[in-house]
C-alpha positions in Angstrom: -0.7 -2.8 -13.4 -0.3 -1.5 -9.9 -2.9 -2.2 -7.2 -3.5 0.3 -4.4 -4.1 -1.7 -1.2 -5.7 0.4 1.6 -5.0 -0.7 5.1 -2.0 -2.7 3.9 -0.6 -3.2 7.4 -3.8 -4.6 8.8 -4.9 -8.2 8.7 -7.0 -8.2 5.5 -5.1 -5.5 3.7 -1.8 -7.1 4.6 -2.9 -10.5 3.4 -4.1 -9.0 0.2 -0.9 -7.1 -0.4 1.3 -10.1 0.3 -0.8 -12.4 -2.0 -0.5 -9.8 -4.8 3.2 -9.4 -4.3 3.7 -13.2 -4.3 1.9 -13.3 -7.7 4.2 -10.6 -9.1 1.6 -7.8 -9.0 3.0 -4.3 -8.3 1.5 -3.0 -5.0 1.2 0.5 -3.7 0.5 0.1 0.0 -1.4 2.8 1.8 0.0 3.0 5.4 -0.4 5.5 8.2 3.1 4.8 9.6 5.8 3.9 7.0 8.3 3.1 9.8 6.1 0.4 11.4 7.4 -3.2 11.3 4.5 -4.2 9.1 5.1 -1.4 6.6 8.8 -2.1 6.5 8.1 -5.8 5.8 5.9 -4.9 2.9 8.6 -2.6 1.5 11.1 -5.4 1.8 8.8 -7.6 -0.3 8.6 -5.0 -3.0 5.6 -2.9 -2.2 5.7 0.9 -2.7 4.6 2.6 0.5 2.5 5.7 0.4 1.4 7.5 3.6 -2.3 8.1 4.0 -5.2 7.9 6.4 -8.9 7.1 5.8 -9.8 10.3 7.7 -7.8 12.3 5.2 -9.5 12.2 1.8 -6.7 14.2 0.2 -4.2 11.5 1.0 -6.4 8.9 -0.5 -6.9 10.9 -3.7 -3.1 11.5 -3.9 -2.4 7.8 -3.5 -5.0 6.9 -6.2 -4.0 9.7 -8.6 -0.5 8.5 -8.6 -1.7 5.2 -10.0 -2.7 6.9 -13.3 0.9 8.0 -13.7 2.3 4.4 -13.5 
């Protein structure tokens, strides 16, 4: 199972992503800037980063659609 975490570099999303990763759950982290320190830290913990923005519905659909392929 892979969980899509929206806002994964924010406070709530980041805490959620880290907690899931610590429990061995695969995380797809939706981030605006994959080069940010917070995004890189999630990648180092094992999260898959996908770029997206809440103001861009197509990016959200693309991130979620990819889940059905995993």
